[in-house]
C-alpha positions in Angstrom: 11.9 15.4 -27.2 11.5 12.1 -29.4 8.4 12.0 -31.5 7.7 9.2 -28.8 8.3 11.0 -25.8 5.7 13.7 -27.4 3.0 11.3 -27.9 3.2 9.9 -24.4 3.5 13.6 -22.7 0.5 14.1 -24.4 -1.6 11.4 -23.9 -0.5 11.5 -20.2 -1.7 15.0 -20.4 -5.2 14.6 -21.7 -6.1 11.8 -19.3 -6.3 14.0 -16.6 -8.9 16.9 -16.3 -9.3 19.9 -14.3 -11.9 19.7 -11.4 -13.3 21.6 -8.6 -14.5 20.2 -5.5 -17.2 22.0 -3.2 -15.5 20.3 0.7 -16.8 21.2 3.8 -15.1 24.6 5.0 -12.7 24.0 6.8 -11.5 20.4 5.5 -9.7 21.6 2.5 -6.4 20.6 3.4 -7.5 17.0 4.1 -9.1 16.7 1.0 -5.9 18.4 -0.7 -3.4 16.1 0.8 -6.1 12.7 0.5 -6.3 13.7 -4.0 -2.6 14.1 -3.7 -2.3 10.1 -2.7 -4.9 9.7 -5.1 -2.1 11.0 -8.0 -4.2 14.0 -8.5 -1.6 17.2 -9.3 -1.2 20.8 -9.3 -3.7 20.9 -6.0 -5.3 24.4 -5.2 -7.0 25.3 -2.4 -8.2 29.0 -3.6 -10.8 30.1 -1.8 -12.9 28.4 1.6 -15.0 25.8 0.9 -13.1 24.3 -2.4 -10.5 22.5 -4.1 -9.7 22.0 -7.2 -6.8 19.3 -8.8 -5.8 17.6 -11.8 -6.8 13.7 -11.8 -7.7 11.1 -13.9 -11.4 10.6 -14.8 -11.3 7.0 -12.6 -11.0 8.8 -9.5 -13.4 10.6 -9.2 -15.8 8.3 -7.8 -13.5 7.1 -5.1 -12.9 10.9 -4.7 -16.1 12.0 -4.1 -16.6 9.0 -1.5 -13.6 11.2 1.2 -15.1 12.1 4.0 -14.9 16.2 3.7 
C-alpha cells in the first residue's frame, strides 16, 4: 500500500463509528437491511431488540427516524 492508500484507509475508518441501536423486537432484520442501504457496514443483530453497525455519524439522524 502506498502512503496515500494508508491515509485514505485510516481516514475512512475514523469517519465510521460503531453504533448500537435499540429497535422494536421483531424488527431487527428490517432495520438491519435499511442500515445497509444507508451505507452502514458490519451490521449485526446480536440479540432481540438490538442492531449494531459501523455508520457515518452524519447518518445517525436519518437512522433515528427509521420505522422500527
